[in-house]
DRENDO-1510 file (C-alpha; in Angstrom, 1 decimal, always signed):
<recs>
REC; n; res; u; v; w
REC; 1; MET; -44.0; +34.5; -26.6 .
REC; 2; SER; -45.1; +37.7; -24.9 .
REC; 3; GLY; -43.9; +38.7; -21.4 .
REC; 4; TYR; -47.3; +37.9; -20.0 .
REC; 5; SER; -47.5; +34.5; -21.6 .
REC; 6; PHE; -44.0; +33.7; -20.4 .
REC; 7; MET; -44.9; +34.6; -16.8 .
REC; 8; ARG; -48.1; +32.6; -17.0 .
REC; 9; SER; -46.1; +29.6; -18.2 .
REC; 10; ILE; -43.7; +29.9; -15.2 .
REC; 11; GLY; -46.7; +30.2; -12.9 .
REC; 12; ARG; -48.2; +27.0; -14.3 .
REC; 13; ALA; -44.9; +25.2; -13.8 .
REC; 14; LEU; -44.6; +26.3; -10.2 .
REC; 15; MET; -48.2; +25.3; -9.5 .
REC; 16; ALA; -47.6; +21.9; -11.0 .
REC; 17; THR; -44.6; +21.5; -8.8 .
REC; 18; ALA; -46.6; +22.4; -5.7 .
REC; 19; LEU; -49.6; +20.2; -6.6 .
REC; 20; PHE; -47.8; +17.1; -8.0 .
REC; 21; GLY; -44.4; +17.1; -6.4 .
REC; 22; VAL; -42.6; +17.6; -9.8 .
REC; 23; VAL; -39.0; +18.3; -9.1 .
REC; 24; SER; -36.5; +19.6; -11.6 .
REC; 25; PRO; -33.7; +17.1; -12.3 .
REC; 26; ILE; -31.2; +19.8; -11.3 .
REC; 27; MET; -32.8; +20.0; -7.8 .
REC; 28; ALA; -33.2; +16.2; -7.4 .
REC; 29; GLN; -30.8; +14.8; -4.8 .
REC; 30; VAL; -29.7; +11.3; -3.9 .
REC; 31; LYS; -30.9; +10.5; -0.4 .
REC; 32; GLU; -29.2; +7.2; +0.0 .
REC; 33; ILE; -26.4; +5.2; -1.5 .
REC; 34; THR; -25.8; +1.5; -1.1 .
REC; 35; LEU; -22.5; -0.3; -1.0 .
REC; 36; ASP; -21.5; -3.9; -0.5 .
REC; 37; PHE; -19.1; -5.3; +2.0 .
REC; 38; ALA; -17.3; -8.6; +1.8 .
REC; 39; THR; -14.5; -10.7; +3.3 .
REC; 40; TYR; -12.6; -10.4; +0.0 .
REC; 41; ASN; -12.6; -6.6; +0.3 .
REC; 42; PRO; -10.7; -5.6; +3.4 .
REC; 43; VAL; -10.5; -2.0; +2.4 .
REC; 44; GLY; -14.3; -1.9; +2.1 .
REC; 45; LEU; -14.5; -3.3; +5.6 .
REC; 46; ILE; -12.3; -0.5; +7.0 .
REC; 47; LEU; -14.4; +2.0; +5.2 .
REC; 48; LYS; -17.5; +0.6; +6.8 .
REC; 49; GLU; -16.0; +0.3; +10.2 .
REC; 50; LYS; -14.5; +3.8; +10.3 .
REC; 51; GLY; -17.5; +5.6; +8.8 .
REC; 52; PHE; -15.5; +7.8; +6.5 .
REC; 53; LEU; -18.2; +8.0; +3.9 .
REC; 54; GLU; -21.0; +8.5; +6.3 .
REC; 55; GLU; -19.0; +11.4; +7.8 .
REC; 56; ASP; -18.4; +13.0; +4.4 .
REC; 57; LEU; -22.1; +12.7; +3.3 .
REC; 58; LYS; -23.8; +13.6; +6.5 .
REC; 59; ALA; -24.0; +17.3; +5.9 .
REC; 60; ASP; -25.7; +16.6; +2.5 .
REC; 61; GLY; -28.3; +14.4; +4.2 .
REC; 62; ILE; -27.2; +11.4; +2.2 .
REC; 63; LYS; -27.5; +8.1; +4.1 .
REC; 64; VAL; -25.2; +5.1; +3.5 .
REC; 65; ARG; -26.5; +1.6; +3.5 .
REC; 66; TRP; -24.3; -1.6; +3.5 .
REC; 67; VAL; -25.2; -5.0; +2.1 .
REC; 68; GLN; -23.0; -8.1; +2.4 .
REC; 69; SER; -21.8; -9.9; -0.7 .
REC; 70; LEU; -20.8; -13.5; -0.3 .
REC; 71; GLY; -19.0; -13.6; -3.7 .
REC; 72; SER; -18.4; -11.7; -6.9 .
REC; 73; ASN; -21.4; -13.5; -8.4 .
REC; 74; LYS; -23.7; -12.1; -5.7 .
REC; 75; ALA; -22.3; -8.6; -5.9 .
REC; 76; LEU; -22.9; -8.7; -9.7 .
REC; 77; GLU; -26.5; -9.9; -9.1 .
REC; 78; PHE; -27.1; -7.0; -6.7 .
REC; 79; LEU; -25.6; -4.5; -9.1 .
REC; 80; ASN; -27.7; -5.8; -12.0 .
REC; 81; ALA; -30.9; -5.7; -9.9 .
REC; 82; GLY; -30.1; -2.1; -8.7 .
REC; 83; SER; -30.2; -3.2; -5.1 .
REC; 84; ILE; -26.6; -1.8; -4.6 .
REC; 85; ASP; -24.9; +1.1; -6.2 .
REC; 86; PHE; -21.3; +0.0; -5.6 .
REC; 87; GLY; -20.2; -3.6; -5.6 .
REC; 88; SER; -16.9; -5.5; -4.9 .
REC; 89; THR; -15.8; -8.2; -7.3 .
REC; 90; TYR; -12.6; -9.7; -8.5 .
REC; 91; ALA; -11.5; -8.6; -12.0 .
REC; 92; ALA; -12.4; -11.3; -14.4 .
REC; 93; ALA; -15.9; -11.7; -12.8 .
REC; 94; ALA; -16.5; -8.1; -13.5 .
REC; 95; LEU; -15.6; -8.6; -17.2 .
REC; 96; VAL; -17.9; -11.6; -17.6 .
REC; 97; GLY; -20.7; -9.6; -15.9 .
REC; 98; ARG; -20.3; -6.8; -18.4 .
REC; 99; ILE; -20.2; -9.3; -21.3 .
REC; 100; ASN; -23.5; -10.8; -20.0 .
REC; 101; GLY; -25.2; -7.4; -20.1 .
REC; 102; ASN; -24.6; -6.1; -16.5 .
REC; 103; PRO; -24.3; -2.3; -16.9 .
REC; 104; ILE; -21.3; -1.7; -14.6 .
REC; 105; LYS; -18.2; +0.4; -14.6 .
REC; 106; THR; -15.0; -0.6; -12.8 .
REC; 107; VAL; -13.8; +2.7; -11.1 .
REC; 108; TYR; -11.3; +1.7; -8.4 .
REC; 109; VAL; -8.9; -1.1; -7.3 .
REC; 110; TYR; -9.0; -2.1; -3.6 .
REC; 111; THR; -6.5; -4.9; -3.6 .
REC; 112; ARG; -4.4; -7.4; -5.5 .
REC; 113; PRO; -5.0; -10.7; -3.7 .
REC; 114; GLN; -2.9; -13.8; -4.0 .
REC; 115; GLY; -5.3; -16.1; -2.2 .
REC; 116; VAL; -7.1; -17.5; -5.2 .
REC; 117; ALA; -5.9; -21.1; -5.6 .
REC; 118; LEU; -6.7; -24.7; -6.3 .
REC; 119; VAL; -6.9; -26.6; -3.0 .
REC; 120; LYS; -6.8; -30.3; -2.0 .
REC; 121; LEU; -6.7; -32.3; +1.2 .
REC; 122; LYS; -3.2; -33.2; +2.5 .
REC; 123; ASP; -3.5; -36.9; +1.8 .
REC; 124; SER; -4.9; -36.4; -1.7 .
REC; 125; PRO; -3.0; -38.1; -4.6 .
REC; 126; ILE; -3.5; -34.9; -6.7 .
REC; 127; GLN; -0.2; -33.3; -7.5 .
REC; 128; SER; -0.9; -31.0; -10.4 .
REC; 129; VAL; -3.6; -29.4; -12.5 .
REC; 130; ALA; -3.3; -32.3; -15.0 .
REC; 131; ASP; -4.4; -34.7; -12.2 .
REC; 132; LEU; -7.8; -33.0; -12.0 .
REC; 133; LYS; -9.0; -34.8; -15.2 .
REC; 134; GLY; -12.2; -36.7; -14.3 .
REC; 135; LYS; -12.2; -35.3; -10.8 .
REC; 136; ARG; -14.9; -33.5; -8.9 .
REC; 137; VAL; -14.0; -29.9; -8.3 .
REC; 138; ALA; -16.0; -27.5; -6.2 .
REC; 139; VAL; -16.3; -23.9; -7.6 .
REC; 140; THR; -18.5; -20.9; -7.5 .
REC; 141; ARG; -19.6; -20.1; -11.1 .
REC; 142; GLY; -19.1; -16.6; -12.2 .
REC; 143; THR; -16.4; -15.7; -9.7 .
REC; 144; ASP; -12.6; -15.3; -10.2 .
REC; 145; PRO; -11.9; -18.7; -8.6 .
REC; 146; HIS; -14.1; -20.2; -11.4 .
REC; 147; ILE; -12.2; -18.2; -14.0 .
REC; 148; PHE; -8.9; -19.1; -12.4 .
REC; 149; LEU; -9.8; -22.8; -12.6 .
REC; 150; ILE; -10.7; -22.5; -16.3 .
REC; 151; ARG; -7.5; -20.7; -17.1 .
REC; 152; ALA; -5.4; -23.1; -15.1 .
REC; 153; LEU; -7.0; -26.1; -16.9 .
REC; 154; ALA; -6.3; -24.4; -20.3 .
REC; 155; LYS; -2.7; -23.9; -19.4 .
REC; 156; HIS; -2.4; -27.6; -18.8 .
REC; 157; GLY; -4.2; -28.8; -21.9 .
REC; 158; LEU; -7.6; -29.4; -20.3 .
REC; 159; GLY; -11.0; -27.8; -20.4 .
REC; 160; GLU; -13.9; -27.6; -18.0 .
REC; 161; LYS; -15.5; -30.6; -19.7 .
REC; 162; ASP; -12.6; -32.7; -18.6 .
REC; 163; ILE; -13.6; -32.3; -14.9 .
REC; 164; GLN; -16.8; -32.6; -12.9 .
REC; 165; SER; -17.6; -29.1; -11.7 .
REC; 166; VAL; -19.6; -29.1; -8.5 .
REC; 167; LEU; -21.3; -25.7; -8.2 .
REC; 168; LEU; -21.3; -24.3; -4.7 .
REC; 169; GLN; -20.8; -21.0; -2.9 .
REC; 170; HIS; -17.3; -20.5; -1.6 .
REC; 171; ALA; -17.9; -21.6; +2.0 .
REC; 172; ASP; -19.8; -24.6; +0.9 .
REC; 173; GLY; -17.0; -25.5; -1.5 .
REC; 174; ARG; -14.5; -25.6; +1.4 .
REC; 175; ALA; -16.9; -27.7; +3.5 .
REC; 176; ALA; -17.4; -30.2; +0.6 .
REC; 177; LEU; -13.6; -30.6; +0.3 .
REC; 178; VAL; -13.2; -31.2; +4.0 .
REC; 179; ARG; -16.0; -33.8; +3.9 .
REC; 180; GLY; -14.5; -35.5; +1.0 .
REC; 181; ASP; -17.4; -34.9; -1.3 .
REC; 182; VAL; -15.1; -33.3; -3.9 .
REC; 183; ASP; -11.5; -34.0; -4.9 .
REC; 184; ALA; -10.5; -30.4; -5.1 .
REC; 185; TRP; -11.8; -26.9; -4.6 .
REC; 186; SER; -11.1; -23.6; -6.4 .
REC; 187; GLY; -11.3; -21.1; -3.6 .
REC; 188; LEU; -10.2; -17.7; -2.2 .
REC; 189; ASP; -9.1; -16.2; +1.0 .
REC; 190; PRO; -9.9; -16.1; +3.8 .
REC; 191; LEU; -11.5; -19.5; +3.2 .
REC; 192; THR; -8.4; -20.9; +1.6 .
REC; 193; ALA; -6.3; -19.8; +4.6 .
REC; 194; ALA; -8.8; -21.4; +6.9 .
REC; 195; ALA; -8.6; -24.7; +5.0 .
REC; 196; GLU; -4.8; -24.6; +5.3 .
REC; 197; LEU; -4.6; -23.8; +9.0 .
REC; 198; GLU; -7.7; -25.7; +10.3 .
REC; 199; ASN; -8.0; -28.6; +7.9 .
REC; 200; GLY; -4.4; -29.2; +6.8 .
REC; 201; ALA; -5.4; -28.5; +3.2 .
REC; 202; VAL; -2.8; -27.7; +0.6 .
REC; 203; LEU; -2.9; -25.0; -2.0 .
REC; 204; PHE; -1.4; -27.1; -4.7 .
REC; 205; TYR; -1.7; -24.6; -7.5 .
REC; 206; ARG; -1.1; -20.9; -7.4 .
REC; 207; ASP; -0.1; -18.8; -10.4 .
REC; 208; PRO; +1.1; -15.2; -10.2 .
REC; 209; GLU; +0.3; -14.7; -13.8 .
REC; 210; LEU; -3.4; -15.5; -13.1 .
REC; 211; SER; -3.5; -13.4; -9.9 .
REC; 212; THR; -6.6; -11.2; -10.0 .
REC; 213; TRP; -7.4; -7.7; -8.8 .
REC; 214; GLY; -10.1; -6.5; -6.5 .
REC; 215; PHE; -12.4; -4.2; -8.4 .
REC; 216; LEU; -14.9; -1.7; -7.1 .
REC; 217; ASN; -17.8; -1.4; -9.6 .
REC; 218; VAL; -20.6; +1.1; -9.9 .
REC; 219; ARG; -23.8; +0.9; -11.7 .
REC; 220; GLU; -23.4; +2.8; -15.0 .
REC; 221; ALA; -26.6; +4.7; -14.7 .
REC; 222; PHE; -25.7; +5.8; -11.2 .
REC; 223; ALA; -22.3; +7.0; -12.3 .
REC; 224; LYS; -23.8; +8.9; -15.3 .
REC; 225; ASP; -26.3; +10.7; -13.1 .
REC; 226; ASN; -24.0; +11.3; -10.1 .
REC; 227; PRO; -20.4; +11.7; -11.2 .
REC; 228; ALA; -19.5; +14.0; -8.3 .
REC; 229; LEU; -20.9; +11.5; -5.8 .
REC; 230; VAL; -18.9; +8.7; -7.3 .
REC; 231; LYS; -15.8; +10.8; -6.8 .
REC; 232; ARG; -16.6; +11.3; -3.2 .
REC; 233; VAL; -17.2; +7.6; -2.7 .
REC; 234; LEU; -13.8; +6.9; -4.2 .
REC; 235; ALA; -12.1; +9.6; -2.1 .
REC; 236; ALA; -13.5; +7.9; +1.0 .
REC; 237; TYR; -12.3; +4.5; -0.3 .
REC; 238; GLU; -8.9; +6.0; -0.8 .
REC; 239; LYS; -8.9; +7.3; +2.8 .
REC; 240; ALA; -9.7; +3.8; +3.9 .
REC; 241; ARG; -7.0; +2.2; +1.8 .
REC; 242; ILE; -4.3; +4.5; +3.2 .
REC; 243; TYR; -5.7; +3.8; +6.7 .
REC; 244; ALA; -5.5; +0.1; +6.0 .
REC; 245; LEU; -1.9; +0.4; +4.9 .
REC; 246; LYS; -1.0; +2.2; +8.2 .
REC; 247; ASN; -3.1; +0.1; +10.5 .
REC; 248; PRO; -2.9; -3.6; +9.6 .
REC; 249; ALA; -4.0; -4.7; +13.1 .
REC; 250; GLU; -7.4; -2.9; +12.6 .
REC; 251; VAL; -7.8; -4.6; +9.2 .
REC; 252; ASN; -7.2; -7.9; +10.9 .
REC; 253; GLN; -9.8; -7.2; +13.5 .
REC; 254; ALA; -12.4; -6.0; +11.0 .
REC; 255; LEU; -12.0; -9.3; +9.0 .
REC; 256; VAL; -12.0; -11.4; +12.2 .
REC; 257; LYS; -15.3; -9.8; +13.2 .
REC; 258; LEU; -17.0; -10.3; +9.8 .
REC; 259; ALA; -15.6; -13.7; +8.8 .
REC; 260; LYS; -15.8; -15.1; +12.3 .
REC; 261; LEU; -12.4; -16.8; +11.8 .
REC; 262; PRO; -9.4; -16.8; +14.1 .
REC; 263; GLU; -6.8; -14.1; +13.9 .
REC; 264; ASN; -4.1; -16.4; +12.6 .
REC; 265; ILE; -6.3; -17.3; +9.6 .
REC; 266; ILE; -7.0; -13.7; +8.8 .
REC; 267; ALA; -3.3; -12.9; +9.3 .
REC; 268; ARG; -2.5; -15.5; +6.6 .
REC; 269; GLN; -5.0; -13.9; +4.2 .
REC; 270; LEU; -3.5; -10.4; +4.8 .
REC; 271; GLU; -0.1; -11.7; +4.0 .
REC; 272; ARG; -1.5; -12.3; +0.5 .
REC; 273; GLU; -3.2; -9.0; +0.1 .
REC; 274; ASP; -1.6; -6.0; -1.6 .
REC; 275; PHE; -3.2; -2.6; -1.0 .
REC; 276; SER; -0.5; -0.5; -2.7 .
REC; 277; THR; -2.5; +0.2; -5.9 .
REC; 278; SER; -5.8; +1.9; -6.3 .
REC; 279; THR; -5.7; +3.2; -9.9 .
REC; 280; VAL; -7.5; +1.5; -12.7 .
REC; 281; GLY; -4.8; +1.4; -15.4 .
REC; 282; GLU; -2.8; -0.6; -17.9 .
REC; 283; PRO; -1.9; -3.6; -15.6 .
REC; 284; GLN; -5.6; -4.1; -14.8 .
REC; 285; ARG; -6.6; -3.7; -18.5 .
REC; 286; LYS; -3.9; -6.3; -19.5 .
REC; 287; PHE; -5.1; -8.8; -16.9 .
REC; 288; VAL; -8.8; -8.5; -17.8 .
REC; 289; LEU; -8.1; -8.6; -21.6 .
REC; 290; GLU; -6.0; -11.8; -21.2 .
REC; 291; ALA; -8.6; -13.4; -18.9 .
REC; 292; GLY; -11.3; -12.7; -21.5 .
REC; 293; GLN; -9.2; -14.0; -24.4 .
REC; 294; ALA; -8.4; -17.2; -22.4 .
REC; 295; LEU; -12.1; -17.7; -21.7 .
REC; 296; GLN; -12.9; -17.2; -25.3 .
REC; 297; GLN; -10.3; -19.7; -26.4 .
REC; 298; ALA; -11.7; -22.2; -23.9 .
REC; 299; GLY; -15.1; -21.8; -25.4 .
REC; 300; VAL; -16.7; -20.2; -22.3 .
REC; 301; LEU; -17.2; -16.9; -24.1 .
REC; 302; LYS; -18.7; -16.8; -27.6 .
REC; 303; PRO; -16.3; -16.1; -30.5 .
REC; 304; GLU; -18.2; -13.0; -31.6 .
REC; 305; VAL; -17.6; -11.2; -28.3 .
REC; 306; ASP; -15.3; -8.2; -28.9 .
REC; 307; ILE; -13.2; -8.6; -25.8 .
REC; 308; PRO; -11.1; -5.4; -26.2 .
REC; 309; ALA; -14.3; -3.3; -26.7 .
REC; 310; VAL; -15.9; -4.8; -23.6 .
REC; 311; VAL; -12.8; -4.2; -21.5 .
REC; 312; ASN; -12.7; -0.5; -22.7 .
REC; 313; SER; -16.4; -0.1; -21.8 .
REC; 314; LEU; -15.8; -1.7; -18.4 .
REC; 315; LEU; -12.7; +0.1; -17.1 .
REC; 316; ASP; -13.2; +3.8; -16.3 .
REC; 317; ASN; -10.5; +5.8; -14.4 .
REC; 318; SER; -12.2; +9.2; -14.9 .
REC; 319; PHE; -13.5; +9.2; -11.3 .
REC; 320; GLN; -10.1; +8.5; -9.7 .
REC; 321; PRO; -9.3; +10.6; -6.6 .
REC; 322; ASN; -6.6; +13.2; -7.2 .
</recs>
């Protein structure tokens, strides 16, 4: 191409940009990012309350929008629809989402909660997981309490077909238990703590081996297009996690404000939260792998699903803060 032709091509490109608003991908910039917030993600609440991310992105003209998730299933729906860029879930739910075609990456750990449990009323004759056979159990499908229930049943020689699953969102599951509409409920904090302290409910089955992790997930396409921005989000999350460790009273107040539950209930939840780890590493991989294998053995996941491959495609520690 001659020098004249080259310059003429450049001129046409510039004219097209002026006339039609064509912008080079290199010059394109994200104007807004959307994150979820949830009662099961205390670190995310601190991030929202303190405005660390807004402060970091302000100079770049990037706005931060927050959307509430009522459960892992809702966060996964939002991520799949592209209505949020970052979503909070528990670990096994993220795996099931990925298996079902949800294009997400787990890039950060915000907590290891111990509040997922099987719950009954105080005067219930239920004493063990085995006693759930034939009983009505409230559960939110696609969440870690659901997966916890399936794994607990499997450990005691039962399957989901041996119970009557009553599919409700977490808060509705607690309400159904209190009303006596169900015999048991597979729930999570802070609602399990509220059921204990307000309704005299009993967490009759907890299992450290089945304790989940709190995962922050990002849409795969967003991460691919904006790796530097993902790292900045995680750096802000890390700042919030360290702040939460140093200021437990503020974490309590943030949860009280969102959950609209008394301080003693939130305090009970926080007794069961562990914010000491943020790295996506081998412990998380082991948990998710074992959860997937257990679900496959229980017939919930198809035999042909390559669980190790899905786990490897889900977990991504390349964005971790330094």
